[in-house]
C-alpha positions as CSV (number, residue, x, y, z in Angstrom):
1,M,-0.3,-0.2,0.0
2,N,1.7,3.6,-1.3
3,K,1.7,6.2,0.6
4,T,-1.0,8.1,-1.2
5,T,-3.6,5.4,-0.3
6,L,-2.5,4.9,3.3
7,A,-3.1,9.2,3.3
8,R,-6.6,9.0,1.6
9,T,-7.6,6.1,3.8
10,L,-6.8,7.9,6.6
11,A,-8.3,11.3,5.6
12,C,-11.5,9.0,5.0
13,L,-11.5,7.6,8.7
14,F,-10.7,11.1,10.0
15,R,-14.1,12.3,8.3
16,S,-16.0,9.5,9.5
17,G,-15.1,9.9,12.9
18,L,-13.1,6.9,13.5
19,L,-9.4,8.7,13.6
20,S,-10.9,12.2,14.7
21,C,-8.2,13.7,17.0
22,G,-10.2,13.6,20.1
23,L,-10.3,9.9,19.8
24,V,-6.2,9.7,19.1
25,L,-4.9,12.3,21.1
26,A,-3.0,11.0,23.8
27,A,-0.8,12.7,26.4
28,G,2.5,11.4,26.5
29,L,2.8,7.1,25.8
30,L,-0.6,6.8,25.9
31,A,-1.2,6.0,22.3
32,F,1.8,3.6,22.0
33,A,1.2,2.3,18.7
34,L,0.1,5.1,16.7
35,A,2.1,5.3,13.5
36,A,3.5,9.5,14.2
37,E,6.0,11.3,12.6
38,N,6.4,9.0,9.6
39,D,5.5,9.4,6.0
40,T,2.1,8.2,6.5
41,L,1.6,10.7,9.0
42,D,3.2,13.3,7.3
43,V,1.1,12.6,4.1
44,F,-2.2,12.5,6.0
45,L,-1.4,15.7,7.8
46,E,-0.7,17.4,4.4
47,T,-4.0,16.1,3.0
48,N,-6.1,17.6,5.6
49,A,-4.3,21.1,5.7
50,L,-7.7,22.8,4.7
51,E,-9.2,21.1,8.1
52,T,-6.6,21.2,10.6
53,K,-5.0,24.2,11.5
54,A,-1.3,23.8,11.6
55,P,-0.7,24.4,15.5
56,E,-3.3,21.3,16.1
57,A,-1.1,19.4,13.5
58,E,2.1,19.9,15.7
59,E,0.0,18.9,18.8
60,F,-1.4,15.8,17.3
61,K,2.2,14.7,16.4
62,A,3.5,15.5,19.9
63,Q,1.1,13.8,21.5
64,S,1.4,10.8,19.0
65,L,5.4,10.3,19.7
66,G,4.9,11.0,23.8
67,L,7.3,14.0,23.6
68,P,6.8,17.3,25.4
69,A,4.8,19.9,23.8
70,K,3.8,23.5,25.2
71,E,0.4,23.5,24.5
72,T,-0.2,19.7,25.8
73,D,2.0,20.4,29.3
74,T,0.3,19.9,32.4
75,P,1.6,22.7,34.9
76,Y,3.2,21.6,38.0
77,V,1.1,22.7,41.1
78,A,2.9,23.6,44.1
79,F,1.5,22.6,47.7
80,G,0.4,25.9,48.5
81,Q,-1.9,26.3,45.6
82,W,-4.5,23.0,46.7
83,L,-3.3,22.4,49.8
84,P,-5.1,25.0,52.0
85,A,-8.4,24.2,50.3
86,L,-7.9,20.1,51.2
87,L,-7.0,20.9,54.6
88,T,-10.1,23.5,55.2
89,Q,-12.3,20.6,54.0
90,F,-10.5,18.0,56.3
91,N,-10.8,20.4,59.4
92,Q,-14.8,20.5,58.8
93,L,-14.8,16.8,59.1
94,P,-16.5,15.3,62.4
95,E,-13.6,13.5,63.3
96,V,-11.2,16.6,63.8
97,Q,-14.3,18.4,65.3
98,A,-14.0,15.6,67.8
99,Q,-10.7,15.9,68.8
100,L,-10.7,20.0,68.8
101,T,-13.3,19.3,71.5
102,R,-11.4,16.9,73.4
103,Q,-8.4,19.4,73.3
104,Q,-10.9,21.6,75.1
105,Q,-11.7,18.8,77.6
106,A,-8.3,18.4,78.4
107,E,-7.3,22.1,79.1
108,L,-10.9,21.9,81.6
109,A,-9.3,19.0,83.3
110,I,-6.2,21.0,84.2
111,Q,-8.1,23.9,85.3
112,A,-10.4,21.5,87.5
113,A,-7.0,19.7,89.1
114,D,-5.3,23.3,90.1
115,R,-8.4,23.4,92.5
116,A,-7.9,23.1,96.5
117,V,-8.1,19.2,97.7
118,Y,-10.2,20.0,100.9
119,N,-12.8,22.8,101.9
120,P,-13.3,23.9,105.5
121,E,-15.8,22.1,107.6
122,L,-18.0,24.0,109.5
123,G,-19.7,22.2,112.9
124,L,-22.8,23.6,115.0
125,N,-24.2,21.8,117.9
126,Y,-26.7,22.4,120.6
127,Q,-27.4,20.6,123.7
128,N,-31.0,21.2,125.7
129,A,-29.7,20.3,129.4
130,D,-29.9,21.6,132.5
131,T,-27.8,23.8,131.2
132,D,-28.0,24.7,127.7
133,S,-24.8,24.4,125.6
134,Y,-24.2,26.1,122.3
135,S,-20.6,25.3,120.4
136,L,-19.4,26.6,116.8
137,G,-16.6,24.8,115.2
138,L,-14.5,25.4,111.8
139,S,-12.0,22.5,110.9
140,Q,-9.9,22.7,107.9
141,T,-7.4,19.8,106.6
142,L,-3.8,20.8,105.3
143,D,-2.5,19.6,102.1
144,W,1.0,18.7,103.5
145,G,1.6,16.1,100.7
146,D,1.0,18.4,98.2
147,K,-1.9,16.7,96.3
148,R,-3.3,19.5,94.6
149,G,0.4,20.1,93.0
150,V,0.9,16.7,92.0
151,A,-3.1,16.4,90.3
152,T,-2.0,19.6,88.5
153,K,0.7,17.8,87.2
154,R,-0.9,14.8,86.4
155,A,-3.7,16.7,84.3
156,E,-1.5,18.6,82.4
157,L,0.8,15.4,81.3
158,E,-2.5,13.6,80.5
159,A,-3.6,16.6,78.5
160,Q,0.3,16.5,76.8
161,I,-0.5,12.9,75.8
162,M,-4.1,13.6,74.8
163,F,-2.7,16.5,72.2
164,A,0.1,14.3,71.2
165,D,-2.1,11.0,70.6
166,I,-4.8,13.8,68.7
167,G,-1.8,14.7,66.8
168,L,-0.6,11.4,65.7
169,E,-4.2,10.3,64.6
170,R,-5.0,13.8,62.8
171,N,-1.6,12.9,60.8
172,Q,-2.9,9.5,60.1
173,M,-6.0,10.8,59.0
174,L,-4.5,13.1,57.0
175,A,-1.9,10.1,55.4
176,E,-4.9,8.3,54.8
177,R,-7.1,10.8,52.7
178,L,-3.9,11.9,50.9
179,L,-3.2,8.2,49.8
180,A,-6.7,8.1,48.7
181,L,-6.9,10.9,46.8
182,A,-3.5,9.5,45.2
183,E,-4.7,6.5,44.2
184,Q,-7.9,8.2,42.8
185,A,-5.4,10.6,40.5
186,Q,-3.9,6.9,39.6
187,S,-6.8,5.1,38.8
188,R,-8.2,7.9,36.7
189,K,-5.0,8.1,34.8
190,A,-5.7,4.3,34.3
191,L,-9.2,4.6,33.4
192,T,-7.9,7.1,30.7
193,F,-5.1,5.2,29.5
194,A,-7.5,2.3,29.0
195,E,-10.2,4.3,27.5
196,Q,-7.6,5.5,24.7
197,Q,-5.9,2.1,24.2
198,L,-9.7,1.3,23.1
199,R,-10.1,3.9,20.9
200,F,-7.1,3.4,19.4
201,T,-7.5,0.0,18.4
202,K,-10.9,0.7,17.3
203,A,-9.2,2.7,14.9
204,Q,-6.6,0.6,13.9
205,L,-9.0,-2.1,13.2
206,G,-10.5,0.1,10.7
207,I,-7.0,0.4,9.8
208,A,-6.9,-3.4,9.4
209,K,-10.1,-4.0,7.9
210,Q,-9.0,-1.7,5.1
211,R,-6.0,-3.6,4.6
212,L,-7.7,-6.7,4.1
213,A,-10.1,-5.3,1.7
214,A,-6.9,-4.6,-0.3
215,G,-5.0,-7.8,0.4
216,D,-2.4,-6.8,2.2
217,L,-4.0,-8.5,5.6
218,S,-5.2,-12.2,6.2
219,N,-8.6,-12.6,7.8
220,V,-7.0,-14.7,11.0
221,E,-4.8,-11.2,11.5
222,L,-8.1,-9.1,11.3
223,Q,-9.7,-11.6,13.8
224,L,-6.6,-11.1,16.4
225,M,-7.1,-7.0,15.9
226,Q,-11.2,-7.7,17.1
227,L,-9.6,-10.3,19.9
228,E,-7.5,-7.4,21.1
229,L,-10.4,-4.9,21.0
230,A,-12.2,-7.2,23.1
231,T,-9.5,-7.4,25.3
232,N,-9.4,-3.5,25.4
233,T,-12.8,-3.4,26.2
234,A,-12.5,-5.6,29.0
235,D,-9.4,-3.5,30.8
236,Y,-11.5,-0.4,30.0
237,A,-14.4,-1.9,32.1
238,L,-11.8,-3.0,34.7
239,A,-10.4,0.2,34.9
240,E,-13.7,2.0,35.1
241,Q,-14.8,-0.4,38.1
242,A,-11.2,0.5,39.9
243,A,-11.8,4.4,39.5
244,L,-15.3,3.9,40.7
245,V,-14.0,2.0,43.9
246,A,-11.4,5.1,44.3
247,D,-14.2,7.5,44.1
248,G,-16.2,5.8,46.8
249,K,-13.2,5.7,49.0
250,V,-12.6,9.7,48.6
251,I,-16.3,10.3,48.9
252,E,-16.1,8.1,52.3
253,L,-13.2,9.7,53.6
254,L,-13.6,13.3,52.8
255,G,-17.5,13.9,51.6
256,D,-16.8,14.8,47.9
257,N,-14.7,13.4,44.9
258,N,-13.7,16.3,42.7
259,L,-11.3,18.0,45.8
260,A,-8.5,20.2,44.5
261,F,-5.6,18.0,44.2
262,S,-2.1,17.7,42.5
263,E,0.5,15.0,42.3
264,F,3.4,15.5,44.8
265,I,6.5,13.2,43.6
266,K,8.5,16.4,43.8
267,E,7.7,16.6,47.3
268,I,8.5,13.5,48.2
269,H,12.3,14.0,46.2
270,V,13.1,16.9,48.7
271,F,11.9,15.0,51.6
272,A,14.1,12.3,51.0
273,T,17.0,14.8,49.6
274,Q,16.6,16.8,52.9
275,A,16.8,13.5,55.0
276,K,19.7,12.2,52.9
277,Q,21.6,15.3,53.7
278,A,20.5,16.0,57.3
279,P,23.2,15.6,60.2
280,A,22.8,12.3,62.2
281,P,21.0,14.2,65.4
282,E,18.1,14.7,63.3
283,L,18.0,11.6,62.0
284,G,18.3,9.7,65.3
285,T,15.8,8.9,67.8
286,S,15.2,11.8,70.3
287,K,11.8,12.6,71.0
288,S,12.5,15.7,69.5
289,A,13.1,14.0,65.8
290,L,9.7,12.0,65.8
291,P,6.6,13.4,66.8
292,A,5.3,10.2,67.2
293,L,7.5,9.4,70.1
294,A,6.1,12.1,72.3
295,S,3.2,10.5,73.7
296,A,5.5,7.3,74.8
297,Y,8.0,9.9,76.5
298,Q,5.1,11.7,78.2
299,Q,4.1,8.1,79.4
300,V,6.7,7.8,81.2
301,L,6.8,11.3,82.8
302,L,3.6,10.2,83.9
303,A,4.5,7.1,85.7
304,R,6.9,9.2,87.8
305,V,4.1,11.6,88.3
306,N,2.0,8.6,89.6
307,A,4.6,7.4,91.8
308,M,4.5,10.8,93.4
309,Q,0.4,10.7,93.6
310,V,0.5,7.6,95.4
311,K,2.9,9.3,98.2
312,A,0.8,12.3,97.9
313,D,-2.6,10.4,98.5
314,T,-1.0,8.0,101.4
315,S,0.7,10.8,103.1
316,A,-0.7,12.2,106.6
317,D,-2.3,15.2,106.1
318,P,-2.9,17.1,109.2
319,T,-6.4,18.7,110.4
320,I,-6.6,22.0,112.0
321,S,-9.9,22.9,114.0
322,L,-11.1,25.5,116.0
323,G,-14.2,25.9,118.3
324,A,-16.1,27.9,120.3
325,E,-18.5,26.9,123.3
326,K,-20.9,28.2,125.6
327,E,-22.3,26.6,128.4
328,G,-24.2,28.6,130.8
329,S,-22.4,31.3,131.4
330,D,-19.5,29.9,130.6
331,N,-17.7,30.9,127.4
332,K,-15.1,28.2,125.9
333,L,-12.3,28.5,123.2
334,G,-10.7,25.8,121.6
335,V,-7.8,24.7,119.0
336,G,-7.2,21.4,118.0
337,V,-5.1,19.6,115.6
338,S,-5.5,15.7,114.3
339,I,-3.0,13.8,112.4
340,P,-3.4,10.1,111.2
341,L,-1.0,7.8,112.4
342,Q,0.0,5.5,110.0
343,V,0.9,2.9,111.9
344,R,-1.2,-0.4,110.8
345,N,-0.8,0.3,106.7
346,N,2.4,2.4,105.9
347,Y,1.4,2.0,102.0
348,S,4.8,0.9,100.9
349,E,3.4,-1.8,98.3
350,L,1.8,0.9,96.7
351,Q,4.8,3.0,96.3
352,A,6.4,-0.4,95.0
353,V,3.6,-0.7,92.8
354,A,4.0,2.9,91.3
355,D,7.9,2.4,90.7
356,K,7.4,-0.9,88.8
357,G,5.3,1.1,86.6
358,I,7.9,4.0,86.0
359,A,10.1,0.8,84.8
360,I,7.0,-0.4,82.4
361,A,6.6,3.1,80.7
362,E,10.3,3.3,80.4
363,Q,10.9,-0.1,78.7
364,G,7.4,0.9,76.5
365,Y,9.2,3.8,75.4
366,L,12.2,1.8,74.3
367,A,10.2,-0.2,72.4
368,R,8.3,2.2,70.8
369,E,12.0,4.1,69.7
370,R,13.0,0.8,68.6
371,V,10.3,0.0,66.1
372,L,10.1,3.6,64.6
373,T,13.8,3.8,64.2
374,A,13.7,0.8,62.0
375,K,10.9,1.8,60.0
376,Q,12.8,5.1,59.7
377,K,15.6,3.5,58.7
378,H,13.9,1.2,56.1
379,V,11.7,4.2,54.6
380,L,15.2,6.4,54.2
381,Y,16.9,3.5,52.6
382,A,14.1,2.5,50.4
383,L,12.5,5.8,49.3
384,P,15.5,7.4,47.3
385,R,15.7,4.1,45.1
386,L,12.1,3.5,44.6
387,L,12.3,7.4,43.3
388,E,15.5,6.7,41.3
389,R,13.4,3.6,39.8
390,Y,10.8,6.0,38.8
391,Q,12.7,8.5,37.1
392,D,14.6,5.5,35.2
393,W,11.1,4.5,33.9
394,R,10.1,7.8,33.4
395,E,13.3,8.4,31.3
396,L,12.9,4.8,29.6
397,V,8.7,5.2,28.8
398,Q,9.6,8.8,27.1
399,V,12.2,8.1,25.1
400,S,12.8,4.4,24.4
401,G,9.4,3.9,24.6
402,A,7.9,6.3,22.2
403,K,10.7,5.0,19.5
404,A,9.7,1.7,20.0
405,A,6.0,2.6,19.3
406,K,6.7,4.9,16.4
407,S,9.1,1.8,14.8
408,L,6.6,-0.8,15.4
409,S,3.7,1.2,13.7
410,Q,5.6,1.6,10.8
411,Q,6.9,-1.6,10.4
412,W,3.2,-3.2,11.0
413,Q,1.6,-1.0,8.2
414,A,4.3,-1.6,6.0
415,G,3.6,-5.5,6.8
416,D,7.3,-6.1,8.2
417,V,5.9,-7.0,11.2
418,S,2.8,-9.5,11.9
419,T,-0.2,-8.7,13.5
420,S,0.4,-11.2,16.4
421,E,4.1,-9.3,17.1
422,Y,2.8,-6.0,16.5
423,L,0.1,-6.2,19.3
424,Q,2.4,-8.5,21.8
425,S,4.7,-5.4,21.4
426,R,2.2,-3.0,21.8
427,R,0.7,-5.1,25.5
428,Q,4.7,-5.1,26.6
429,L,4.5,-1.2,26.0
430,A,1.2,-0.8,27.8
431,A,2.3,-3.0,30.4
432,S,5.2,-0.9,31.0
433,Y,3.1,2.3,31.4
434,L,0.9,0.7,34.2
435,V,4.3,-0.5,35.9
436,G,4.5,3.0,36.0
437,L,1.3,3.8,37.7
438,N,1.9,1.1,40.2
439,L,5.4,2.3,41.2
440,E,4.1,5.9,41.5
441,T,1.4,4.7,43.8
442,A,4.3,2.5,45.9
443,I,6.0,5.8,46.7
444,Y,2.7,7.4,47.8
445,Q,2.1,4.1,49.9
446,S,5.6,4.0,51.4
447,W,6.1,7.8,52.1
448,L,2.4,8.7,53.4
449,T,2.2,5.8,55.7
450,W,5.5,6.6,57.2
451,M,4.7,10.0,57.4
452,G,1.6,9.8,59.3
453,E,2.8,7.1,61.6
454,S,5.7,9.1,62.5
455,G,3.8,12.2,62.9
456,Q,5.9,14.1,60.7
457,L,3.3,14.5,57.9
458,M,1.5,18.1,59.0
459,P,4.4,19.5,59.8
460,F,6.6,19.1,56.7
461,L,3.4,20.2,54.6
462,N,2.8,23.2,56.6
463,G,6.6,23.9,56.1
464,T,6.9,22.9,52.4
465,A,4.1,24.9,51.2
466,E,5.7,27.9,52.2
467,Q,9.0,27.0,51.0
468,I,8.0,25.8,47.7
469,S,7.9,28.1,44.7
470,Q,4.7,29.1,43.5
471,A,5.5,29.9,39.6
472,P,4.4,26.7,37.5
473,S,7.0,24.6,36.0
474,H,6.2,21.7,33.2
475,M,6.5,18.4,33.7
476,P,6.7,16.9,30.0
477,N,6.2,13.6,31.0
478,A,2.6,12.1,30.7
479,A,2.8,9.8,33.9
480,A,3.5,12.8,36.1
481,R,0.4,15.1,34.3
482,T,-2.1,16.0,36.7
483,V,-5.7,14.4,35.5
484,N,-7.4,15.2,39.2
485,Q,-7.7,18.6,38.9
């Protein structure tokens, strides 16, 4: 089949809607096997010069090859442009509002603990006898063991533990929701890819029918193309189902499935670079390095306060009393002091139990520290490698994949490659794209899970949102484009 015949055939298909720009245009490598920038495509563009403007033709060619084009690149959106709206939606969730109420409750508990332990006691007495007597007494127990001070310290520590737990819960909740949004973006990209594969296969099937009519293709090869169309139809259905599941998860977690969101592989790379270049103390296991250790550290302090509270509760608090009595014509005034005698029970066992609680809390802190340190080392070891593999994948898909797709399409149309080999190669190229999507999801899952579990997510987001430049930059790779805007 010569160039002129191919050009006329493609032009006919274009006018009939089988090969319209809306069906074939695909960002990056989404149209892997499209015959682009070859002689056939040049003739096709020349034939439709009156119907397609020159800029549109250049855009069509760029997208067919998966090469960067100014008209087709999606601008990179920094954290500062979409994160505030997401956080506003996040803070309105009932779970977050309940956390705010719990914080207010803890603050009230501190105020309640910082009150006097004992109130004064007033006593009145009247005795009717031959000589009537009246008495008035006032007594006050002294907080000799400082129960009030210990209770205040305990309430403050419990409030700090609650604040640390709430902060950790909030980090995990936000990480879960960001991961859901990332998975939604990936599922939508997979759905778009499956749809474009389906449309492109339909167009290729039309070309195959033309080749069959011209005697350039066998009936068996045409059936292979039809089977490929059926496979792509099934893949599109499965991708749509996965996208619906991802949308449902986002709605369940955030109440809306069309939130402002942009991919942030770049920010994860910034985190990995900073963590790699950070000095050793910042990557250590101190309580200041990992917010998730704050609660366990406060538990140790609380155990010590518990021991102090046992001592304060079992202390012998004296009671001072002042009394006035009138019996007949006699007036009496009395002052008294009473002190409990800890003779039968000195509460030493309770004190020993509290001391053991300190050791248990310390061991719990060390265990928590060991687990988080191991996870931190694993993430800081694995994340840079995942990012390197992701970057390698981008370069290979963008350069080698585009060249392979162009060469395969040319050879198939020229009859140098059989239809079965051509379809198998297309499946390999498509599989490489889906592998890249899975790799992106793995990066998000690894990083967000760690940042939520360690309590570093919200501090990092708050700091990064101010540091990342607000100026848009272009990301030419199709796999790195935003599809969830």
